[in-house]
Every structure is written in structure tokens, then in C-alpha cells.
PASEBA-1860 file (N, C-alpha, C; in nm, 3 decimals):
! residues 293
1> MILTELSS> 3.961/-4.445/3.018/3.892/-4.317/3.100/3.930/-4.187/2.989 ~ 3.993/-4.178/2.934/4.036/-4.049/2.808/3.943/-4.026/2.738 ~ 3.898/-4.105/2.729/3.730/-4.130/2.596/3.658/-4.108/2.682 ~ 3.666/-4.120/2.793/3.513/-4.089/2.899/3.469/-3.955/2.830 ~ 3.611/-3.888/2.939/3.602/-3.783/2.925/3.600/-3.723/2.863 ~ 3.611/-3.721/2.742/3.665/-3.627/2.614/3.519/-3.608/2.558 ~ 3.430/-3.744/2.580/3.312/-3.751/2.476/3.214/-3.697/2.612 ~ 3.288/-3.587/2.722/3.163/-3.611/2.821/3.215/-3.452/2.808
9> RKPAIDWS> 3.287/-3.384/2.747/3.293/-3.287/2.764/3.186/-3.193/2.687 ~ 3.103/-3.046/2.690/3.058/-2.971/2.586/3.136/-2.873/2.497 ~ 3.083/-2.925/2.388/3.120/-2.812/2.246/3.154/-2.713/2.311 ~ 3.276/-2.633/2.303/3.267/-2.456/2.295/3.240/-2.393/2.238 ~ 3.136/-2.307/2.217/3.011/-2.189/2.260/3.117/-2.103/2.150 ~ 3.058/-2.104/1.983/3.140/-2.012/1.897/3.083/-1.868/1.927 ~ 3.151/-1.729/2.083/3.101/-1.644/2.086/3.145/-1.546/1.982 ~ 3.253/-1.536/1.928/3.241/-1.477/1.797/3.139/-1.488/1.689
17> WHLRLVAF> 3.109/-1.598/1.679/2.945/-1.592/1.613/2.816/-1.557/1.601 ~ 2.815/-1.569/1.708/2.708/-1.408/1.813/2.705/-1.330/1.854 ~ 2.888/-1.208/1.869/2.940/-1.143/1.786/2.883/-1.040/1.743 ~ 2.890/-1.120/1.585/2.915/-1.100/1.449/2.741/-1.076/1.402 ~ 2.609/-1.192/1.450/2.505/-1.217/1.437/2.447/-1.115/1.525 ~ 2.452/-1.063/1.600/2.427/-0.952/1.712/2.464/-0.836/1.656 ~ 2.567/-0.785/1.632/2.650/-0.710/1.539/2.600/-0.618/1.412 ~ 2.528/-0.786/1.356/2.442/-0.755/1.246/2.268/-0.678/1.240
25> LGPAALYA> 2.212/-0.776/1.283/2.147/-0.772/1.348/2.061/-0.637/1.453 ~ 2.171/-0.635/1.528/2.122/-0.581/1.676/2.092/-0.471/1.622 ~ 2.117/-0.332/1.495/2.098/-0.255/1.450/1.903/-0.241/1.463 ~ 1.894/-0.328/1.305/1.725/-0.357/1.301/1.698/-0.356/1.361 ~ 1.697/-0.487/1.437/1.655/-0.509/1.573/1.593/-0.362/1.652 ~ 1.670/-0.287/1.755/1.617/-0.197/1.793/1.578/-0.068/1.751 ~ 1.590/-0.043/1.596/1.461/-0.033/1.588/1.368/-0.060/1.539 ~ 1.315/-0.138/1.469/1.213/-0.251/1.473/1.151/-0.220/1.623
33> LVFILVPY> 1.206/-0.272/1.708/1.161/-0.244/1.916/1.076/-0.074/1.884 ~ 1.201/0.031/1.853/1.181/0.149/1.886/1.003/0.201/1.837 ~ 1.032/0.196/1.705/1.016/0.276/1.608/0.893/0.166/1.574 ~ 0.864/0.049/1.630/0.726/0.000/1.557/0.674/-0.097/1.668 ~ 0.809/-0.175/1.788/0.667/-0.262/1.840/0.613/-0.182/1.975 ~ 0.695/-0.082/1.963/0.636/-0.032/2.059/0.540/0.127/2.072 ~ 0.545/0.154/1.923/0.496/0.233/1.874/0.301/0.156/1.915 ~ 0.314/0.084/1.835/0.244/-0.065/1.829/0.152/-0.030/1.989
41> ANLLIYSF> 0.231/-0.076/2.097/0.196/-0.108/2.192/0.134/-0.020/2.226 ~ 0.151/0.070/2.274/0.139/0.232/2.316/-0.064/0.276/2.238 ~ -0.051/0.245/2.133/-0.095/0.299/2.090/-0.225/0.134/2.142 ~ -0.218/0.031/2.085/-0.298/-0.042/2.218/-0.366/-0.056/2.319 ~ -0.261/0.061/2.398/-0.301/0.031/2.560/-0.396/0.166/2.587 ~ -0.379/0.188/2.455/-0.452/0.369/2.455/-0.577/0.334/2.415 ~ -0.601/0.290/2.327/-0.720/0.243/2.293/-0.821/0.153/2.452 ~ -0.781/0.189/2.488/-0.899/0.059/2.630/-0.825/0.164/2.735
49> WKTDNYTI> -0.849/0.303/2.716/-0.845/0.390/2.815/-0.981/0.466/2.751 ~ -0.986/0.613/2.857/-1.106/0.725/2.798/-1.057/0.824/2.824 ~ -1.170/0.919/2.708/-1.121/1.089/2.809/-1.271/1.112/2.921 ~ -1.261/1.225/2.896/-1.346/1.234/2.982/-1.274/1.466/3.031 ~ -1.368/1.534/3.003/-1.366/1.661/2.972/-1.156/1.695/2.898 ~ -1.202/1.654/2.792/-1.036/1.624/2.765/-0.897/1.623/2.837 ~ -0.971/1.522/2.897/-0.801/1.450/2.950/-0.879/1.263/2.980 ~ -0.770/1.260/2.966/-0.754/1.119/2.934/-0.732/1.002/3.040
57> VRDFNLGN> -0.831/0.918/3.067/-0.830/0.822/3.191/-0.778/0.695/3.160 ~ -0.714/0.717/3.242/-0.695/0.550/3.250/-0.772/0.423/3.356 ~ -0.857/0.410/3.245/-0.959/0.321/3.328/-0.945/0.198/3.213 ~ -0.957/0.121/3.215/-0.953/-0.009/3.141/-1.098/0.009/3.070 ~ -1.110/0.002/2.972/-1.286/-0.022/2.885/-1.229/-0.061/2.724 ~ -1.339/-0.181/2.660/-1.390/-0.184/2.564/-1.500/-0.085/2.525 ~ -1.514/-0.028/2.494/-1.562/0.107/2.425/-1.593/0.175/2.333 ~ -1.428/0.193/2.274/-1.337/0.242/2.185/-1.376/0.186/2.081
65> FARVFESP> -1.370/0.054/2.092/-1.457/-0.053/1.972/-1.557/-0.020/1.963 ~ -1.652/-0.099/2.030/-1.805/-0.098/2.087/-1.823/0.016/1.980 ~ -1.752/0.098/2.012/-1.800/0.242/1.946/-1.749/0.320/1.758 ~ -1.654/0.207/1.810/-1.632/0.219/1.641/-1.768/0.155/1.504 ~ -1.782/-0.018/1.623/-1.854/-0.032/1.484/-2.066/-0.011/1.479 ~ -2.041/0.104/1.646/-2.255/0.109/1.702/-2.230/0.207/1.591 ~ -2.118/0.318/1.525/-2.170/0.452/1.457/-2.204/0.443/1.389 ~ -2.283/0.448/1.276/-2.292/0.426/1.165/-2.243/0.545/1.024
73> VYLSVIAN> -2.189/0.700/1.115/-2.023/0.714/1.092/-1.950/0.673/1.055 ~ -1.894/0.612/1.129/-1.715/0.562/1.128/-1.790/0.402/1.073 ~ -1.853/0.337/1.063/-1.903/0.166/0.948/-1.884/0.307/0.865 ~ -1.948/0.429/0.766/-1.938/0.430/0.622/-1.810/0.517/0.579 ~ -1.757/0.560/0.614/-1.635/0.598/0.619/-1.495/0.497/0.641 ~ -1.507/0.390/0.725/-1.480/0.257/0.682/-1.454/0.159/0.563 ~ -1.584/0.197/0.557/-1.681/0.108/0.401/-1.591/0.219/0.295 ~ -1.638/0.315/0.289/-1.535/0.417/0.206/-1.414/0.409/0.142
81> SLLVASIV> -1.359/0.358/0.304/-1.233/0.376/0.299/-1.193/0.204/0.210 ~ -1.236/0.093/0.243/-1.227/0.016/0.160/-1.250/0.020/0.007 ~ -1.362/0.115/-0.028/-1.380/0.084/-0.092/-1.272/0.173/-0.216 ~ -1.242/0.253/-0.201/-1.185/0.314/-0.228/-1.038/0.304/-0.253 ~ -0.971/0.215/-0.173/-0.857/0.126/-0.151/-0.838/-0.035/-0.269 ~ -0.979/-0.079/-0.259/-0.980/-0.171/-0.336/-0.970/-0.141/-0.488 ~ -1.088/0.020/-0.516/-1.106/0.051/-0.679/-0.906/0.162/-0.751 ~ -0.858/0.153/-0.577/-0.735/0.206/-0.655/-0.663/0.116/-0.691
89> TICAVVLG> -0.620/-0.038/-0.603/-0.578/-0.177/-0.611/-0.611/-0.197/-0.792 ~ -0.744/-0.238/-0.845/-0.756/-0.303/-0.935/-0.779/-0.148/-1.061 ~ -0.708/-0.050/-1.054/-0.658/0.032/-1.146/-0.518/0.022/-1.162 ~ -0.459/0.058/-1.089/-0.318/0.044/-1.013/-0.249/-0.156/-1.058 ~ -0.303/-0.210/-1.048/-0.286/-0.350/-1.032/-0.321/-0.361/-1.294 ~ -0.406/-0.297/-1.309/-0.462/-0.269/-1.449/-0.361/-0.213/-1.509 ~ -0.382/-0.097/-1.471/-0.240/0.025/-1.588/-0.090/-0.043/-1.494 ~ -0.008/-0.051/-1.403/0.072/-0.090/-1.399/0.121/-0.212/-1.434
97> YALALYVA> 0.028/-0.308/-1.516/0.032/-0.439/-1.555/0.041/-0.372/-1.689 ~ 0.029/-0.338/-1.752/-0.032/-0.312/-1.860/0.186/-0.240/-1.910 ~ 0.149/-0.077/-1.791/0.254/-0.076/-1.839/0.430/-0.202/-1.806 ~ 0.450/-0.217/-1.730/0.560/-0.405/-1.747/0.557/-0.411/-1.844 ~ 0.419/-0.480/-1.917/0.412/-0.538/-1.922/0.515/-0.504/-2.110 ~ 0.414/-0.397/-2.106/0.499/-0.297/-2.216/0.643/-0.300/-2.254 ~ 0.732/-0.242/-2.151/0.849/-0.254/-2.094/0.985/-0.318/-2.118 ~ 0.864/-0.450/-2.110/0.950/-0.609/-2.009/0.936/-0.625/-2.204
105> FFTGMRRK> 0.829/-0.646/-2.281/0.855/-0.688/-2.388/0.843/-0.641/-2.592 ~ 0.852/-0.500/-2.565/0.784/-0.446/-2.673/0.888/-0.280/-2.725 ~ 0.986/-0.273/-2.597/1.072/-0.193/-2.672/1.217/-0.177/-2.643 ~ 1.297/-0.252/-2.697/1.387/-0.315/-2.661/1.491/-0.292/-2.643 ~ 1.546/-0.185/-2.704/1.705/-0.142/-2.642/1.648/-0.007/-2.517 ~ 1.567/0.026/-2.597/1.489/0.128/-2.488/1.448/0.112/-2.334 ~ 1.482/-0.030/-2.312/1.420/-0.095/-2.215/1.426/-0.032/-2.128 ~ 1.614/-0.077/-2.075/1.710/-0.030/-1.896/1.611/0.205/-1.945
113> FLYFLMVI> 1.562/0.243/-2.048/1.569/0.392/-1.996/1.412/0.402/-1.956 ~ 1.309/0.286/-2.046/1.186/0.324/-1.958/1.153/0.307/-1.805 ~ 1.258/0.213/-1.792/1.204/0.183/-1.605/1.276/0.250/-1.553 ~ 1.397/0.295/-1.636/1.460/0.479/-1.536/1.324/0.533/-1.535 ~ 1.198/0.570/-1.648/1.116/0.632/-1.594/1.006/0.640/-1.532 ~ 0.999/0.494/-1.546/0.982/0.425/-1.341/0.993/0.442/-1.333 ~ 1.099/0.512/-1.231/1.113/0.486/-1.080/1.100/0.661/-1.086 ~ 1.109/0.714/-1.151/1.197/0.868/-1.127/1.035/0.915/-1.042
121> PLWTSFLL> 0.940/0.862/-1.088/0.837/0.947/-0.972/0.838/0.917/-0.835 ~ 0.895/0.773/-0.828/0.900/0.781/-0.636/1.012/0.872/-0.597 ~ 1.091/0.951/-0.665/1.239/1.002/-0.578/1.122/1.141/-0.561 ~ 0.972/1.193/-0.631/0.927/1.248/-0.597/0.832/1.281/-0.494 ~ 0.815/1.439/-0.437/0.712/1.397/-0.290/0.591/1.334/-0.321 ~ 0.576/1.239/-0.238/0.447/1.193/-0.236/0.330/1.329/-0.283 ~ 0.351/1.443/-0.180/0.249/1.513/-0.159/0.230/1.620/-0.236 ~ 0.416/1.622/-0.359/0.372/1.721/-0.497/0.280/1.617/-0.540
129> RAFIWRLI> 0.323/1.506/-0.550/0.216/1.496/-0.696/0.096/1.438/-0.684 ~ 0.019/1.442/-0.531/-0.037/1.428/-0.499/-0.167/1.600/-0.597 ~ -0.102/1.644/-0.510/-0.130/1.826/-0.519/-0.143/1.806/-0.666 ~ -0.047/1.803/-0.740/-0.076/1.823/-0.897/-0.219/1.777/-0.917 ~ -0.309/1.675/-0.930/-0.374/1.669/-0.965/-0.449/1.747/-0.891 ~ -0.420/1.784/-0.822/-0.578/1.937/-0.771/-0.623/2.040/-0.881 ~ -0.446/2.096/-0.895/-0.401/2.201/-1.052/-0.484/2.135/-1.157 ~ -0.498/1.982/-1.210/-0.557/1.960/-1.309/-0.726/1.936/-1.272
137> LGREGVIN> -0.731/1.859/-1.161/-0.915/1.837/-1.213/-0.994/1.992/-1.091 ~ -0.907/2.112/-1.098/-0.957/2.264/-1.037/-1.098/2.266/-1.122 ~ -1.114/2.399/-1.118/-1.200/2.493/-1.198/-1.159/2.551/-1.261 ~ -1.061/2.527/-1.285/-0.882/2.598/-1.368/-0.821/2.572/-1.398 ~ -0.836/2.405/-1.409/-0.689/2.299/-1.427/-0.761/2.266/-1.556 ~ -0.606/2.176/-1.578/-0.620/2.153/-1.770/-0.694/2.097/-1.826 ~ -0.780/2.045/-1.704/-0.934/1.912/-1.793/-0.998/2.044/-1.830 ~ -1.019/2.108/-1.726/-1.229/2.197/-1.774/-1.179/2.317/-1.846
145> SGLAWFGF> -1.005/2.344/-1.840/-0.947/2.431/-1.996/-0.973/2.403/-2.101 ~ -0.858/2.354/-2.109/-0.932/2.221/-2.223/-1.043/2.234/-2.246 ~ -1.177/2.162/-2.196/-1.324/2.155/-2.237/-1.421/2.271/-2.290 ~ -1.292/2.371/-2.216/-1.391/2.504/-2.218/-1.370/2.563/-2.359 ~ -1.138/2.530/-2.396/-1.147/2.615/-2.500/-1.168/2.524/-2.585 ~ -1.257/2.444/-2.629/-1.269/2.316/-2.733/-1.460/2.361/-2.777 ~ -1.469/2.431/-2.660/-1.625/2.478/-2.668/-1.742/2.309/-2.643 ~ -1.668/2.245/-2.482/-1.770/2.123/-2.501/-1.838/2.116/-2.356
153> TDEPLSVL> -1.767/2.241/-2.267/-1.874/2.343/-2.155/-1.792/2.417/-2.136 ~ -1.934/2.515/-2.126/-2.003/2.631/-2.143/-1.927/2.720/-1.943 ~ -1.891/2.614/-1.849/-1.870/2.639/-1.721/-1.813/2.519/-1.712 ~ -1.705/2.555/-1.595/-1.597/2.448/-1.495/-1.699/2.392/-1.449 ~ -1.641/2.181/-1.491/-1.672/2.044/-1.387/-1.649/2.110/-1.271 ~ -1.718/2.152/-1.160/-1.687/2.039/-1.049/-1.723/1.952/-1.009 ~ -1.728/1.786/-1.063/-1.749/1.714/-1.087/-1.557/1.627/-1.023 ~ -1.535/1.727/-1.086/-1.368/1.611/-1.161/-1.307/1.614/-1.002
161> LFNRFSVC> -1.382/1.767/-0.844/-1.273/1.708/-0.764/-1.348/1.758/-0.655 ~ -1.253/1.690/-0.544/-1.348/1.695/-0.411/-1.455/1.601/-0.416 ~ -1.437/1.492/-0.385/-1.468/1.389/-0.424/-1.416/1.278/-0.434 ~ -1.496/1.158/-0.477/-1.424/1.007/-0.455/-1.342/0.969/-0.588 ~ -1.416/0.957/-0.704/-1.334/1.058/-0.796/-1.178/1.104/-0.839 ~ -1.168/1.204/-0.768/-1.059/1.281/-0.755/-0.924/1.200/-0.678 ~ -0.981/1.147/-0.556/-0.853/1.019/-0.483/-0.832/0.934/-0.538 ~ -0.910/0.871/-0.586/-0.885/0.739/-0.661/-0.856/0.793/-0.781
169> VALTYVFI> -0.838/0.896/-0.891/-0.741/0.949/-0.971/-0.583/0.970/-0.944 ~ -0.615/1.061/-0.799/-0.461/1.080/-0.841/-0.385/0.956/-0.693 ~ -0.450/0.869/-0.615/-0.413/0.727/-0.626/-0.325/0.638/-0.662 ~ -0.410/0.655/-0.812/-0.419/0.573/-0.861/-0.291/0.612/-0.968 ~ -0.219/0.726/-1.041/-0.166/0.777/-1.052/-0.064/0.730/-0.939 ~ -0.035/0.721/-0.788/0.122/0.724/-0.745/0.136/0.622/-0.679 ~ 0.032/0.483/-0.719/0.037/0.358/-0.644/0.105/0.314/-0.815 ~ 0.061/0.328/-0.939/0.074/0.254/-1.040/0.243/0.198/-1.002
177> PFVAIPVY> 0.349/0.275/-1.032/0.539/0.207/-1.025/0.552/0.176/-0.898 ~ 0.431/0.126/-0.836/0.446/-0.015/-0.632/0.419/-0.109/-0.767 ~ 0.329/-0.078/-0.831/0.309/-0.174/-0.933/0.358/-0.260/-1.031 ~ 0.405/-0.171/-1.151/0.450/-0.180/-1.246/0.626/-0.248/-1.189 ~ 0.700/-0.173/-1.115/0.808/-0.268/-1.072/0.803/-0.412/-1.035 ~ 0.761/-0.405/-0.937/0.741/-0.565/-0.822/0.744/-0.647/-1.014 ~ 0.653/-0.601/-1.104/0.573/-0.754/-1.203/0.682/-0.652/-1.259 ~ 0.748/-0.559/-1.359/0.847/-0.576/-1.491/0.995/-0.705/-1.417
185> AALEKIPP> 0.954/-0.679/-1.283/1.114/-0.766/-1.237/1.029/-0.915/-1.225 ~ 0.958/-0.998/-1.194/0.881/-1.086/-1.319/0.885/-1.174/-1.426 ~ 0.827/-1.093/-1.482/0.820/-1.019/-1.655/0.976/-1.064/-1.708 ~ 1.127/-1.055/-1.616/1.278/-1.037/-1.674/1.327/-1.206/-1.660 ~ 1.221/-1.260/-1.563/1.271/-1.392/-1.526/1.223/-1.484/-1.646 ~ 1.121/-1.462/-1.702/1.032/-1.575/-1.750/1.173/-1.607/-1.880 ~ 1.216/-1.699/-1.942/1.274/-1.743/-2.034/1.223/-1.697/-2.127 ~ 1.252/-1.613/-2.260/1.222/-1.638/-2.449/1.170/-1.764/-2.411
193> ATLEASMD> 1.307/-1.855/-2.417/1.261/-1.966/-2.478/1.118/-2.039/-2.464 ~ 1.028/-2.033/-2.315/0.906/-2.049/-2.306/0.881/-2.001/-2.377 ~ 0.829/-1.872/-2.411/0.727/-1.777/-2.479/0.720/-1.854/-2.648 ~ 0.886/-1.839/-2.624/0.889/-1.911/-2.835/0.847/-2.025/-2.819 ~ 0.787/-2.141/-2.762/0.760/-2.271/-2.770/0.611/-2.252/-2.779 ~ 0.571/-2.165/-2.692/0.471/-2.163/-2.690/0.347/-2.098/-2.813 ~ 0.441/-2.032/-2.858/0.466/-1.957/-2.975/0.419/-2.137/-3.149 ~ 0.571/-2.149/-3.101/0.559/-2.256/-3.189/0.489/-2.331/-3.213
201> LGASPFYT> 0.405/-2.407/-3.063/0.319/-2.491/-3.073/0.208/-2.461/-3.057 ~ 0.166/-2.299/-3.153/0.049/-2.279/-3.202/-0.042/-2.187/-3.110 ~ -0.024/-2.138/-3.019/-0.140/-2.040/-2.952/-0.137/-1.947/-2.931 ~ -0.251/-1.893/-2.942/-0.202/-1.711/-2.945/-0.188/-1.612/-2.871 ~ -0.151/-1.445/-2.938/-0.108/-1.443/-2.781/-0.130/-1.425/-2.726 ~ -0.298/-1.418/-2.691/-0.382/-1.379/-2.550/-0.323/-1.515/-2.481 ~ -0.299/-1.636/-2.554/-0.380/-1.803/-2.485/-0.211/-1.760/-2.396 ~ -0.096/-1.755/-2.448/0.056/-1.732/-2.454/0.027/-1.627/-2.277
209> LRRIILPL> -0.015/-1.493/-2.300/-0.044/-1.391/-2.188/-0.084/-1.449/-2.085 ~ -0.249/-1.511/-2.140/-0.389/-1.634/-1.971/-0.237/-1.737/-1.929 ~ -0.213/-1.832/-2.046/-0.181/-1.930/-1.927/-0.025/-1.948/-1.916 ~ 0.069/-1.864/-1.928/0.177/-1.850/-1.891/0.247/-1.671/-1.871 ~ 0.209/-1.600/-1.932/0.291/-1.503/-1.883/0.201/-1.443/-1.739 ~ 0.087/-1.451/-1.719/0.061/-1.439/-1.640/0.051/-1.485/-1.462 ~ 0.035/-1.643/-1.522/0.134/-1.685/-1.419/0.230/-1.654/-1.398 ~ 0.315/-1.695/-1.436/0.418/-1.672/-1.402/0.523/-1.472/-1.302
217> SLPGIIPG> 0.342/-1.417/-1.335/0.449/-1.286/-1.240/0.320/-1.269/-1.196 ~ 0.283/-1.393/-1.135/0.193/-1.353/-0.998/0.306/-1.333/-0.854 ~ 0.352/-1.323/-0.860/0.487/-1.329/-0.766/0.513/-1.165/-0.784 ~ 0.501/-1.148/-0.855/0.536/-0.938/-0.920/0.361/-0.860/-0.927 ~ 0.307/-0.999/-0.959/0.149/-0.873/-0.879/0.049/-0.838/-0.792 ~ 0.151/-0.955/-0.697/0.079/-1.064/-0.537/0.129/-0.915/-0.454 ~ 0.280/-0.926/-0.466/0.305/-0.727/-0.393/0.299/-0.655/-0.372 ~ 0.265/-0.648/-0.527/0.205/-0.463/-0.610/0.136/-0.463/-0.521
225> AIFTFCLS> 0.017/-0.517/-0.532/-0.120/-0.516/-0.504/-0.112/-0.542/-0.345 ~ -0.032/-0.593/-0.236/-0.082/-0.528/-0.135/-0.007/-0.432/-0.077 ~ 0.100/-0.397/-0.125/0.122/-0.228/-0.101/0.063/-0.133/-0.124 ~ 0.008/-0.166/-0.208/-0.161/-0.080/-0.342/-0.258/-0.033/-0.230 ~ -0.292/-0.121/-0.193/-0.412/-0.190/-0.083/-0.391/-0.138/0.022 ~ -0.277/-0.176/0.121/-0.253/-0.129/0.203/-0.209/0.049/0.243 ~ -0.133/0.064/0.150/-0.097/0.257/0.209/-0.202/0.363/0.086 ~ -0.286/0.256/0.065/-0.405/0.346/0.002/-0.500/0.304/0.097
233> FGDFVAPS> -0.528/0.233/0.119/-0.664/0.239/0.279/-0.622/0.359/0.415 ~ -0.475/0.344/0.414/-0.416/0.419/0.566/-0.391/0.575/0.512 ~ -0.370/0.561/0.324/-0.312/0.747/0.299/-0.371/0.807/0.354 ~ -0.409/0.959/0.376/-0.449/1.094/0.411/-0.405/1.247/0.399 ~ -0.263/1.236/0.241/-0.246/1.297/0.150/-0.306/1.333/0.094 ~ -0.407/1.235/0.020/-0.461/1.269/-0.138/-0.698/1.272/-0.045 ~ -0.635/1.250/0.077/-0.825/1.280/0.063/-0.840/1.436/0.163 ~ -0.726/1.454/0.241/-0.762/1.587/0.276/-0.639/1.711/0.122
241> LLGGPSGI> -0.605/1.675/0.044/-0.599/1.732/-0.100/-0.745/1.715/-0.156 ~ -0.783/1.593/-0.170/-0.916/1.662/-0.285/-0.981/1.559/-0.242 ~ -1.002/1.519/-0.139/-1.115/1.416/-0.090/-1.241/1.544/-0.038 ~ -1.340/1.503/-0.073/-1.473/1.601/-0.011/-1.594/1.557/0.048 ~ -1.690/1.581/0.069/-1.749/1.437/0.226/-1.827/1.260/0.146 ~ -1.804/1.340/-0.006/-1.769/1.189/-0.023/-1.639/1.122/-0.074 ~ -1.509/1.196/0.036/-1.409/1.148/0.011/-1.308/1.148/0.164 ~ -1.413/1.146/0.246/-1.384/1.119/0.400/-1.361/1.011/0.450
249> MISSVIIN> -1.216/0.916/0.428/-1.107/0.858/0.414/-1.057/0.847/0.602 ~ -1.026/0.650/0.650/-1.072/0.651/0.796/-0.971/0.710/0.828 ~ -0.873/0.726/0.754/-0.721/0.850/0.842/-0.749/0.960/0.850 ~ -0.834/1.047/0.839/-0.857/1.177/0.759/-0.942/1.188/0.987 ~ -1.022/1.063/0.920/-1.057/1.049/1.096/-0.921/1.066/1.197 ~ -0.897/0.969/1.232/-0.799/0.961/1.321/-0.713/1.079/1.333 ~ -0.703/1.108/1.185/-0.578/1.284/1.286/-0.672/1.363/1.329 ~ -0.790/1.369/1.318/-0.918/1.430/1.351/-0.886/1.387/1.492
257> QFGSAFDW> -0.929/1.294/1.568/-0.942/1.222/1.673/-0.770/1.311/1.754 ~ -0.657/1.303/1.706/-0.525/1.300/1.798/-0.529/1.498/1.749 ~ -0.595/1.531/1.717/-0.576/1.709/1.699/-0.719/1.741/1.783 ~ -0.772/1.787/1.690/-0.898/1.873/1.720/-1.034/1.811/1.809 ~ -1.040/1.651/1.822/-1.133/1.613/1.913/-1.040/1.631/2.027 ~ -0.893/1.537/2.066/-0.796/1.532/2.179/-0.872/1.351/2.190 ~ -0.970/1.357/2.190/-0.965/1.204/2.201/-0.865/1.089/2.155 ~ -0.784/1.144/2.193/-0.641/0.941/2.182/-0.692/0.842/2.196
265> PFGSALAI> -0.747/0.838/2.292/-0.809/0.665/2.291/-0.847/0.674/2.223 ~ -1.014/0.675/2.140/-1.035/0.696/1.964/-0.986/0.622/1.921 ~ -0.918/0.763/1.909/-0.821/0.717/1.761/-0.705/0.626/1.778 ~ -0.631/0.587/1.914/-0.620/0.475/1.859/-0.704/0.311/1.891 ~ -0.736/0.347/1.889/-0.881/0.224/1.855/-0.910/0.233/1.666 ~ -0.894/0.355/1.687/-0.927/0.314/1.534/-0.796/0.268/1.438 ~ -0.694/0.351/1.486/-0.558/0.312/1.453/-0.520/0.175/1.438 ~ -0.556/0.124/1.588/-0.579/-0.041/1.567/-0.650/-0.119/1.496
273> FVIVVVGI> -0.742/-0.106/1.421/-0.868/-0.067/1.332/-0.778/-0.183/1.201 ~ -0.708/0.002/1.196/-0.641/-0.015/1.059/-0.529/-0.088/1.098 ~ -0.435/-0.150/1.114/-0.334/-0.245/1.198/-0.422/-0.341/1.105 ~ -0.493/-0.346/1.203/-0.562/-0.513/1.205/-0.593/-0.484/1.051 ~ -0.628/-0.437/0.942/-0.731/-0.456/0.814/-0.585/-0.460/0.779 ~ -0.487/-0.399/0.778/-0.349/-0.463/0.717/-0.365/-0.552/0.764 ~ -0.316/-0.635/0.854/-0.247/-0.721/0.821/-0.343/-0.896/0.862 ~ -0.494/-0.831/0.812/-0.547/-0.917/0.707/-0.511/-0.934/0.583
281> AVALARLL> -0.566/-0.810/0.586/-0.463/-0.840/0.391/-0.275/-0.900/0.352 ~ -0.233/-0.843/0.435/-0.116/-0.923/0.474/-0.132/-1.042/0.408 ~ -0.140/-1.093/0.576/-0.155/-1.240/0.560/-0.291/-1.347/0.419 ~ -0.376/-1.229/0.341/-0.479/-1.347/0.268/-0.325/-1.308/0.127 ~ -0.238/-1.216/0.128/-0.140/-1.232/0.080/-0.036/-1.328/0.042 ~ -0.032/-1.305/0.146/0.119/-1.424/0.128/0.021/-1.559/0.105 ~ -0.065/-1.639/0.182/-0.169/-1.730/0.140/-0.157/-1.751/-0.042 ~ -0.207/-1.637/-0.038/-0.249/-1.644/-0.170/-0.104/-1.709/-0.222
289> ERRYE> 0.009/-1.586/-0.225/0.127/-1.641/-0.292/0.208/-1.759/-0.287 ~ 0.098/-1.825/-0.137/0.147/-1.963/-0.168/0.169/-2.028/-0.164 ~ -0.025/-2.040/-0.236/-0.064/-2.093/-0.299/0.029/-2.148/-0.470 ~ 0.027/-2.005/-0.529/0.118/-2.006/-0.709/0.260/-2.027/-0.659 ~ 0.296/-2.062/-0.623/0.477/-2.036/-0.564/0.463/-2.222/-0.649
END
């Protein structure tokens, strides 16, 4: 009978463990709820409303989303944003990978110092880093002044600024560390014995790079590329400072809808579209990452 009573008793709940779990995860969960989930939910709700004479009308409809895809103006802006984000991602991955490869394998004792130099740009203001390129690419900037001093041009070149080219240059410069740092971390984990074995077996440096180094560094390339694509797709600082008619991106249109246009429902619909695109990009990157795990 005693054995029966003991077996029927339920195990005691360890409330101290639950309290520690709540104390540890509670602030993070509260932060995510207040600053991520609630704003996103608010955007989603607003996207189904409409405006009438600068007044928000709580009338459920899908007109804002239909307006995004029916207007060639907004479709061209979305296409330009995707194009700029793709160009910036490709350029940042190529340059960031080359930088990380050089620092990881060809610098010797200077490796830590050069890695520190890669991190320093992240300490400065994003606005400042983008504005610097306005000074460099401007009509009286470093490039035009240098070309005029060497006699290559009679007047400043206006094609360097206020277009898609200047936006891509500035964003590529800004996001190179976002690729170089995770790639460098991945390259550091490659055992030197693996590279030595490849060279001992007669593999050329290019073959070793293509078949060994590159696959083993994919855990750094994929997050760096997805960070660059998502952040450049939704960036509004560089297009505002450096973009022109061909440099308008979706973020500038969203800001205008929440500002002078006072069309918050349509701006919310555009913001939801950006969130969906970013979510799809992250999901595809995750699938690609699992494939090479």
C-alpha cells in the first residue's frame, strides 16, 4: 500500500528553476514584445485601413496592397531597391571575403591589429560614413579634384553623385565589415593541417581555395550576405544623401508616406512588404545554411 501511494504521488515542481528561467528570459521576451511584436502588429493593422482627407478611416480593405502592385511607379522603386541590394551584396561579399582572406592567411603577427581596423568603422556613425562619400564623389570632391589636377577633365563629373552608382558605392563601403568579420571568424576555424594536406597532395592554391577554403567559410559568407542584403534593401540614409531620380529606394517612399503624404495605411503596407521580402531572404539563407552544415 505504501508503494502504491508513493507511485501515485506526482513529482514536485521545481519552481526555483522556473523563476530563474523567467528572470533570465523575461527581459528579452518583454523587449521583443514591446519593441518588435507590438510595432509589427500595429503596422499590419494600419495596412488594412485607408485615409480620407488626411484622416485615417478604420475600414478593412486590401486596397493598399493592391496599390503597391498595380502602380508602375512603386514597382519600379521596389525593383530598384532589389537591384541596389543585390549589387551591394555581391560587391560587399567579394571585397569583404578578399579582405578577410588576406587578414586571416597573409598578415602573420599583424592579424589582430588588422582585425581591429576592420572593427573600427562599426564604431562610427552610419550617417557620417555615408556623408563622407558625398564629399568624395561631389563636384568639388576628392575624385573630381584629382581628375582636374591631373588634367583628365576640364569640368567636374556630375555622374558620380546623386544616382544609383553613388548609393551602391556608399552602401558597399558601409557593409564590407558585416561580411569580412564573420568570414574571418569562419576562416580562423579552418585547421592549418587541412590546408597543408591539400598542398602536400599537389593541389594548387586556387584549387585549395575553391574546394576547401570556400566551402568551409560558407558559415561566415551566408550570414554576412544576408545581413548586407536586408540592411541595404531597407536603408534610407544613403538614398537620402546620395541618391537622385535613379537612386530612390522603397525606404524613401515609406518615409514620405508617413511624413508629408500622411498616408500611414499605405506606408504600413509598404513596410509590411519590406518585412516579407526580408523574411523570405532570411528563410532562403537559412535553408542554404542547413544544406552546407
